[in-house]
C-alpha positions as CSV (number, residue, x, y, z in Angstrom):
1,M,100.2,116.8,94.4
2,K,97.3,116.6,96.8
3,K,97.4,119.1,99.6
4,I,99.1,117.6,102.7
5,E,97.3,117.9,105.9
6,L,98.6,119.2,109.3
7,V,97.2,117.3,112.2
8,A,97.6,118.7,115.7
9,P,96.7,117.5,119.3
10,G,93.7,118.8,121.1
11,G,93.7,118.1,124.9
12,S,91.0,120.6,125.6
13,L,88.7,122.9,123.7
14,E,91.1,125.8,124.3
15,K,94.1,123.8,122.8
16,M,91.9,122.7,119.9
17,E,91.0,126.3,119.1
18,Y,94.6,127.5,119.3
19,A,95.7,124.6,117.0
20,Y,93.2,125.6,114.4
21,H,94.0,129.3,114.8
22,F,97.7,128.7,114.3
23,G,97.4,126.6,111.2
24,A,96.2,123.0,111.9
25,D,94.0,121.4,109.2
26,A,92.7,118.8,111.7
27,V,92.8,118.1,115.4
28,Y,92.6,114.8,117.2
29,I,90.7,114.6,120.6
30,G,89.1,111.9,122.7
31,L,87.4,111.0,125.9
32,P,89.6,109.9,128.8
33,D,88.4,106.3,128.9
34,F,89.2,105.4,125.3
35,S,91.9,107.7,124.0
36,L,95.3,106.8,125.5
37,R,95.0,110.0,127.5
38,A,93.2,109.1,130.7
39,R,94.7,112.0,132.6
40,I,95.1,115.8,131.8
41,N,92.1,115.4,129.5
42,E,89.2,117.7,130.0
43,F,86.8,116.3,127.3
44,T,83.3,115.1,128.1
45,P,80.6,114.1,125.7
46,A,79.1,117.6,125.8
47,K,82.5,119.2,125.0
48,I,83.1,116.6,122.3
49,R,79.9,117.6,120.6
50,K,80.9,121.3,120.9
51,A,84.3,120.5,119.4
52,V,82.8,118.9,116.3
53,Q,80.5,121.9,115.8
54,S,83.4,124.4,116.2
55,A,85.7,122.4,113.9
56,H,83.1,122.1,111.1
57,R,82.1,125.8,111.5
58,L,85.8,126.6,110.7
59,N,85.8,124.2,107.8
60,K,88.4,122.1,109.7
61,K,88.5,118.4,110.4
62,I,88.3,116.6,113.7
63,Y,89.3,113.1,114.6
64,F,88.2,111.1,117.7
65,T,90.8,108.8,119.3
66,L,89.5,105.4,120.3
67,N,92.9,103.7,120.4
68,I,93.1,101.8,123.6
69,F,93.9,98.1,123.5
70,A,90.5,96.9,124.8
71,H,89.9,94.2,127.3
72,E,86.7,92.2,127.5
73,R,85.4,94.6,130.3
74,H,85.7,97.6,127.9
75,L,83.5,96.3,125.1
76,A,80.1,97.3,126.4
77,K,81.3,100.9,127.0
78,I,83.0,101.0,123.6
79,K,79.8,99.9,121.8
80,K,77.9,102.7,123.6
81,H,80.6,105.1,122.7
82,L,80.5,104.2,119.0
83,E,76.7,104.9,119.1
84,F,77.6,108.4,120.4
85,I,80.3,108.8,117.7
86,K,77.8,107.9,115.0
87,K,75.6,110.8,116.1
88,A,78.5,113.2,116.8
89,K,79.8,112.7,113.2
90,P,83.6,113.3,113.4
91,D,85.6,113.2,110.2
92,A,87.2,110.0,111.3
93,I,88.1,107.8,114.4
94,I,91.6,106.7,115.2
95,V,91.7,103.0,116.3
96,S,94.4,100.5,117.1
97,D,92.4,97.4,118.2
98,P,91.1,95.2,115.4
99,G,88.1,94.3,117.5
100,I,87.2,98.0,117.7
101,V,87.7,98.3,114.0
102,S,85.2,95.6,113.4
103,L,82.7,97.1,115.9
104,A,83.1,100.5,114.3
105,K,82.2,99.1,110.8
106,K,79.1,97.6,112.3
107,I,77.9,100.4,114.5
108,A,79.1,103.6,112.8
109,P,79.7,102.5,109.2
110,K,79.7,106.0,107.7
111,V,82.6,107.2,110.0
112,K,86.1,106.8,108.4
113,I,88.6,104.8,110.3
114,H,92.3,105.8,110.7
115,L,94.6,103.2,112.1
116,S,96.6,104.4,115.1
117,T,100.4,104.3,115.3
118,Q,99.8,102.0,118.2
119,A,99.0,99.2,115.7
120,N,102.7,99.2,114.6
121,T,102.1,99.2,110.9
122,T,105.6,98.9,109.3
123,N,105.0,97.2,105.9
124,S,102.8,97.2,102.8
125,E,101.3,93.8,103.4
126,A,100.0,95.1,106.8
127,V,98.6,98.2,105.0
128,K,96.8,95.9,102.5
129,F,95.4,93.9,105.4
130,W,94.0,96.9,107.1
131,A,92.7,98.3,103.8
132,G,90.7,95.1,103.4
133,L,89.0,95.8,106.8
134,G,87.9,99.2,105.7
135,V,90.7,101.4,107.1
136,S,91.1,104.6,105.0
137,R,94.3,106.0,106.6
138,I,97.3,104.4,108.2
139,I,99.3,106.3,110.9
140,L,102.6,104.6,110.4
141,A,104.7,103.3,113.3
142,R,107.3,105.8,114.3
143,E,110.0,103.2,113.5
144,V,109.3,103.3,109.7
145,M,112.2,104.7,107.8
146,L,112.1,107.0,104.7
147,P,112.9,104.3,102.1
148,E,110.2,102.0,103.6
149,I,107.6,104.8,103.3
150,K,108.4,105.1,99.7
151,R,108.0,101.4,99.1
152,I,104.8,101.2,101.2
153,K,103.3,104.1,99.1
154,K,104.3,102.5,95.8
155,A,102.7,99.2,96.8
156,C,99.6,100.9,98.2
157,P,99.1,104.1,96.3
158,K,95.4,104.6,97.3
159,M,96.0,104.4,101.0
160,E,96.4,107.7,102.9
161,L,99.6,107.6,105.0
162,E,100.1,109.8,108.1
163,Y,103.4,110.1,110.0
164,F,104.5,111.7,113.3
165,V,106.9,114.6,112.6
166,H,107.1,116.3,116.0
167,G,106.9,115.5,119.7
168,A,107.7,113.0,122.4
169,M,109.3,109.6,121.5
170,C,108.7,106.5,123.5
171,V,111.4,104.1,124.6
172,S,109.1,101.2,123.7
173,Y,108.0,100.1,120.2
174,S,105.5,102.8,119.0
175,G,104.3,103.4,122.5
176,R,103.5,99.8,123.5
177,C,105.1,100.2,126.9
178,L,104.7,97.9,129.9
179,L,106.9,99.8,132.4
180,S,104.1,102.0,133.8
181,R,101.9,98.9,134.4
182,W,104.7,97.0,136.0
183,M,105.9,99.8,138.3
184,K,102.7,101.6,139.2
185,S,99.8,99.4,138.0
186,R,98.8,102.0,135.5
187,S,98.6,100.8,131.9
188,A,100.1,102.9,129.2
189,N,98.0,100.9,126.7
190,L,94.9,102.0,128.4
191,G,95.9,105.7,128.4
192,D,97.3,105.9,132.0
193,C,101.1,106.1,131.5
194,V,103.1,107.5,134.4
195,Q,106.0,108.1,132.0
196,S,108.5,105.9,133.9
197,C,111.0,106.6,131.0
198,R,111.3,110.2,132.2
199,W,112.2,109.4,135.8
200,P,115.8,109.6,137.1
201,Y,117.4,106.2,138.0
202,K,120.4,105.2,140.1
203,I,123.0,103.0,138.5
204,K,124.6,100.7,141.2
205,N,127.5,99.5,139.0
206,E,130.2,101.8,137.9
207,K,130.2,100.2,134.4
208,F,127.0,99.4,132.5
209,K,127.4,97.4,129.3
210,M,125.0,96.1,126.8
211,K,125.4,93.3,124.4
212,K,124.4,94.2,120.9
213,F,120.9,93.0,120.3
214,G,121.0,91.6,123.8
215,V,120.0,92.4,127.3
216,P,121.9,94.7,129.7
217,Q,124.8,93.1,131.6
218,S,127.3,94.3,134.2
219,G,130.6,93.1,135.5
220,T,133.7,91.9,133.7
221,D,132.4,88.8,131.9
222,I,131.5,90.6,128.6
223,S,132.0,89.2,125.2
224,N,133.8,91.0,122.4
225,N,130.4,91.7,120.7
226,S,129.5,94.4,123.2
227,E,129.5,98.2,123.6
228,E,129.9,100.3,126.6
229,I,127.3,102.9,127.3
230,I,128.6,106.1,129.0
231,I,125.9,107.3,131.4
232,K,126.0,110.7,133.0
233,E,124.8,110.5,136.7
234,D,124.5,113.3,139.2
235,K,123.0,113.5,142.7
236,H,119.6,113.1,141.1
237,G,120.5,110.0,139.2
238,T,120.5,109.3,135.5
239,Y,117.7,109.6,132.9
240,L,118.5,106.1,131.5
241,L,115.4,105.8,129.3
242,N,114.8,109.4,128.4
243,S,114.4,109.7,124.6
244,K,114.9,112.9,122.7
245,D,111.9,114.4,121.0
246,I,111.4,114.0,117.3
247,C,111.6,117.0,115.0
248,L,111.3,116.6,111.3
249,I,110.5,120.1,110.2
250,E,113.5,120.2,107.9
251,Y,112.4,117.1,106.0
252,L,108.7,117.7,105.2
253,D,109.5,118.0,101.5
254,E,111.2,114.6,101.5
255,L,108.3,113.0,103.4
256,A,105.8,114.6,101.0
257,K,107.6,113.2,98.0
258,A,107.8,109.8,99.7
259,G,104.0,109.7,99.8
260,I,102.9,111.0,103.2
261,N,99.5,112.6,103.2
262,A,99.3,114.0,106.7
263,F,101.9,115.3,109.1
264,K,101.1,114.7,112.8
265,I,102.2,116.6,115.9
266,E,102.2,114.8,119.3
267,G,101.3,116.7,122.5
268,R,97.7,116.4,123.9
269,T,99.0,117.0,127.4
270,K,101.1,120.0,126.4
271,S,100.1,123.6,126.8
272,A,98.0,125.6,124.4
273,Y,101.1,127.8,123.9
274,Y,103.2,124.8,122.9
275,V,100.5,123.4,120.5
276,A,100.1,126.9,118.9
277,C,103.8,127.5,118.3
278,V,104.5,124.0,116.9
279,A,101.4,124.2,114.6
280,K,102.5,127.7,113.4
281,A,106.1,126.5,112.6
282,Y,105.0,123.5,110.7
283,R,102.2,125.5,108.9
284,Q,104.8,127.9,107.5
285,V,106.9,125.0,106.1
286,L,104.0,123.0,104.9
287,D,102.6,126.0,103.0
288,A,105.9,126.3,101.2
289,V,105.8,122.5,100.3
290,N,102.1,122.7,99.2
291,S,102.7,125.7,97.0
292,G,105.6,124.1,95.2
293,K,108.4,126.4,96.4
294,S,112.0,125.5,95.4
295,K,114.1,123.2,97.6
296,A,116.3,126.1,98.6
297,E,113.3,128.2,99.7
298,I,111.9,125.4,101.7
299,K,115.2,124.8,103.4
300,K,115.5,128.5,104.3
301,I,112.0,128.6,105.8
302,S,112.4,125.3,107.7
303,A,115.7,126.5,109.2
304,E,114.1,129.6,110.5
305,E,111.1,127.7,112.0
306,K,113.4,125.2,113.6
307,K,114.8,128.1,115.6
308,E,111.3,128.8,116.9
309,L,110.8,125.2,118.0
310,V,114.1,125.4,120.0
311,K,112.4,128.1,122.0
312,L,109.9,125.6,123.4
313,V,110.5,123.2,126.2
314,N,111.9,120.0,124.7
315,R,114.2,117.1,125.4
316,G,116.6,117.8,122.6
317,Y,115.6,117.1,119.0
318,S,116.4,114.1,116.8
319,T,115.2,112.7,113.5
320,G,114.1,109.5,115.3
321,F,114.1,106.5,113.0
322,L,113.6,108.3,109.7
323,F,117.2,108.0,108.4
324,G,118.6,105.0,110.3
325,K,117.6,101.5,111.2
326,D,116.7,101.3,114.9
327,K,118.2,104.7,115.6
328,W,117.1,105.9,119.0
329,E,118.6,108.9,120.6
330,N,118.4,109.8,124.3
331,D,119.7,112.2,126.9
332,F,121.0,110.4,130.0
333,G,121.9,113.6,131.8
334,R,118.6,115.4,132.2
335,S,114.9,115.1,131.6
336,H,114.7,118.1,129.3
337,K,116.7,121.0,128.1
338,E,116.7,124.3,130.0
339,N,114.5,126.8,128.1
340,E,115.4,130.5,127.6
341,W,111.9,131.5,126.9
342,Q,108.8,131.7,129.1
343,F,105.2,131.9,128.1
344,V,103.7,134.9,130.0
345,G,100.2,135.6,128.5
346,E,97.5,135.4,125.9
347,A,95.7,138.3,124.3
348,L,91.9,137.9,124.8
349,A,90.7,141.1,123.1
350,S,91.5,144.8,122.9
351,D,89.9,147.8,124.4
352,K,90.7,150.8,122.1
353,K,94.4,151.2,122.4
354,I,95.0,148.7,125.2
355,N,95.5,144.9,125.0
356,R,93.5,142.9,127.4
357,V,95.6,139.9,128.5
358,K,95.3,136.8,130.6
359,V,98.6,136.6,132.4
360,H,100.1,133.1,133.0
361,N,103.6,134.0,134.4
362,A,105.1,137.1,136.0
363,L,105.2,140.1,133.7
364,L,106.9,143.4,134.7
365,L,106.5,146.9,133.6
366,G,109.2,147.8,131.0
367,E,110.0,144.2,130.1
368,K,110.9,143.2,126.6
369,I,108.6,140.6,125.1
370,E,107.7,138.8,121.9
371,V,104.2,138.5,120.7
372,V,103.4,135.5,118.5
373,T,100.5,135.8,116.1
374,S,99.3,133.2,113.6
375,E,101.3,135.1,110.9
376,N,104.2,136.8,112.5
377,I,106.4,137.4,115.6
378,F,106.8,140.9,116.9
379,A,109.3,142.3,119.4
380,D,107.7,144.7,121.9
381,K,107.9,146.2,125.3
382,V,105.4,146.6,128.2
383,R,104.9,150.4,128.2
384,E,102.0,150.4,130.7
385,L,100.4,147.8,132.9
386,R,97.0,148.2,134.6
387,N,94.9,145.8,136.7
388,I,91.3,145.0,136.1
389,N,90.3,148.2,138.0
390,G,92.3,150.3,135.6
391,E,95.0,151.1,138.3
392,K,98.6,151.3,137.1
393,V,100.7,148.5,138.5
394,K,104.4,147.5,138.2
395,S,103.8,143.8,137.8
396,A,101.3,141.1,136.8
397,H,101.3,137.5,137.9
398,G,99.8,134.3,136.7
399,G,97.2,132.3,138.6
400,A,95.0,135.3,139.5
401,K,91.5,135.4,138.1
402,N,91.8,139.1,137.2
403,L,92.9,140.2,133.8
404,Y,95.4,142.9,133.0
405,F,95.6,145.6,130.5
406,L,98.8,146.2,128.6
407,E,99.9,149.1,126.5
408,L,102.3,147.9,123.8
409,S,103.5,149.4,120.6
410,R,100.4,148.1,118.8
411,I,97.1,146.3,119.2
412,Y,97.4,142.5,118.8
413,P,94.6,140.2,117.6
414,K,92.8,137.8,119.9
415,K,94.8,134.6,120.6
416,S,98.1,136.3,120.2
417,L,100.7,134.8,122.6
418,L,103.1,136.7,124.7
419,R,106.5,135.4,125.8
420,K,109.7,136.7,127.3
421,R,113.3,135.6,127.9
422,S,114.2,134.3,131.3
423,S,115.1,137.0,133.8
424,A,118.8,136.5,133.4
425,R,118.5,137.3,129.7
426,N,115.8,139.9,129.7
427,S,117.7,143.1,129.7
């Protein structure tokens, strides 16, 4: 079986470096104007060029996102950007608009084209259509189920297939949302989503009913072909549209056997800590799959790594649409789950027996912590804490420009990540 690729998000050079360090084979990045991430996106053309150089120096792959749904006003900029891409030489571009696919073939014919999940590819005939236009990989719609993946691969064995295995799910079909544009005049399909689905809403009627395969209705005039939705509402309202996050770490072996060539992680707006931890967890399981370990061994490893993913901020995990038709799970009561763990710092380097750390959140002398490296997780304790001047202090706080020096039980490599339990549990 061909080695399966792990593709991680890169919202900045720092996040990209952490993704690679913690196990990603490839990273996807993009400029704000073209990549469905118009905000919280630090990339510039200069940083893009640097990213390509860094990736290829590490013998890793890098993909550029060019997956907006373009209007006529965007075409001149897109043509210019494709000229830039031709010179930058990424390993592929990720596109959703057929017009941009056509332009890419003309302007940058040597650059591979991956079809974005935004293109909603859900069947083998669509795969064949895109193959005819020169697409080399299809990132399937999130709505595609496991049996469908198998049939698509059987019908199109030469096409590379990629599938989202972790991260945020959208209430709309594969992210084609109109709510943001309607409510705040910011188009999700141009990378400027306000995430209306994560907002709290107030329900005016005591009962809220929905006809199966129909539109929401309220009142007493409801047909027998209806189902009541129980909505939790507090003083803040209800999170009516808030979907749970997808997490398929326990099913990578099944997806691999079904014909998936690349597993994708969502999260270009998430922190470097989040990207690193998710990449590490999936790397552990994917290595087991790639090396041909037994089903029992893979199950054991994936169960352990799932525990690590629970430690991250999430909206609750689900298997999305993989095992059921139109199965969409949400959490009406809250925007996300309360997290027991807090990211507190990153190891930048070591000075003899002292760890030099950039602190992100409060860290106290004597606190128990965990240190996450690319290979292991270590329990430790802050034995000594000094400021940049070498003076002993009792606490360190994030946001300051100064670095801190920590004495721990050992010296940790650069890019190790420090976390602690919330204060109520850190005893």
